[in-house]
MARVOZA-420191 format. One record per residue (C-alpha): x, z, y; residue in one letter; chain. Coordinates in nm, 2 decimals, always signed. Layout:
- px|pz|py|code|unit
- X|Z|Y|A|A
...
This chain:
- px|pz|py|code|unit
- +1.23|+4.55|+0.54|M|A
- +1.09|+4.86|+0.69|P|A
- +0.78|+5.02|+0.55|Y|A
- +0.52|+5.18|+0.77|I|A
- +0.22|+5.36|+0.60|K|A
- -0.11|+5.20|+0.69|Q|A
- -0.47|+5.30|+0.63|I|A
- -0.69|+5.02|+0.48|T|A
- -1.05|+4.96|+0.58|V|A
- -1.17|+5.09|+0.24|D|A
- -0.99|+5.42|+0.29|K|A
- -1.04|+5.46|+0.66|A|A
- -1.28|+5.72|+0.81|T|A
- -1.40|+5.81|+1.16|G|A
- -1.25|+5.63|+1.46|L|A
- -1.00|+5.44|+1.25|V|A
- -1.28|+5.30|+1.03|K|A
- -1.48|+5.21|+1.34|K|A
- -1.19|+5.03|+1.50|E|A
- -1.09|+4.84|+1.19|L|A
- -1.45|+4.73|+1.14|E|A
- -1.46|+4.61|+1.51|K|A
- -1.14|+4.42|+1.44|A|A
- -1.30|+4.24|+1.14|I|A
- -1.61|+4.16|+1.35|K|A
- -1.40|+4.02|+1.63|R|A
- -1.15|+3.82|+1.43|A|A
- -1.28|+3.79|+1.07|G|A
- -0.99|+4.01|+0.95|R|A
- -0.76|+4.29|+1.05|V|A
- -0.44|+4.14|+1.20|W|A
- -0.11|+4.32|+1.13|N|A
- -0.07|+4.41|+1.50|I|A
- -0.39|+4.62|+1.47|V|A
- -0.34|+4.74|+1.11|Q|A
- +0.00|+4.90|+1.20|I|A
- -0.18|+5.13|+1.44|M|A
- -0.42|+5.26|+1.17|S|A
- -0.25|+5.60|+1.15|L|A
- -0.37|+5.68|+1.51|N|A
- -0.72|+5.57|+1.58|G|A
- -0.70|+5.67|+1.95|R|A
- -0.39|+5.45|+2.00|V|A
- -0.56|+5.16|+1.82|M|A
- -0.88|+5.20|+2.03|K|A
- -0.69|+5.22|+2.36|E|A
- -0.46|+4.94|+2.27|S|A
- -0.75|+4.71|+2.19|M|A
- -0.93|+4.81|+2.51|E|A
- -0.62|+4.73|+2.71|M|A
- -0.58|+4.39|+2.53|Y|A
- -0.95|+4.31|+2.60|G|A
- -0.91|+4.40|+2.97|A|A
- -0.59|+4.20|+3.00|T|A
- -0.71|+3.89|+2.82|M|A
- -1.08|+3.88|+2.90|F|A
- -1.16|+4.07|+3.22|A|A
- -1.21|+3.91|+3.56|E|A
- -0.87|+3.81|+3.70|S|A
- -0.71|+3.57|+3.94|P|A
- -0.51|+3.44|+3.64|V|A
- -0.73|+3.21|+3.43|S|A
- -0.79|+3.27|+3.06|R|A
- -0.59|+2.97|+2.97|Q|A
- -0.29|+3.09|+3.18|Q|A
- -0.31|+3.43|+3.01|R|A
- -0.29|+3.27|+2.67|E|A
- +0.00|+3.05|+2.78|M|A
- +0.18|+3.36|+2.90|L|A
- +0.12|+3.54|+2.57|A|A
- +0.26|+3.24|+2.38|V|A
- +0.57|+3.23|+2.61|V|A
- +0.63|+3.61|+2.56|V|A
- +0.58|+3.58|+2.19|S|A
- +0.83|+3.29|+2.16|K|A
- +1.08|+3.49|+2.37|A|A
- +1.04|+3.78|+2.14|N|A
- +1.08|+3.56|+1.83|H|A
- +0.73|+3.65|+1.70|C|A
- +0.62|+3.43|+1.41|V|A
- +0.25|+3.47|+1.45|Y|A
């Protein structure tokens, strides 16, 4: 199994700490998909902003349809989460 260094909330500083704390506030924990970006706070921030816009912003595609699309893509990619 590959190993990628990650920064935990207790060791994070600056933008990374801020983004990890936002993740906890949003989901009650830091999911691996967010944690893996901890070496680059800007990437983490931009990625979460894109996710928020994709899933929650006004769109002709309903929230439910977006979730269904996410499930189908995850299944096609053999994601286990």
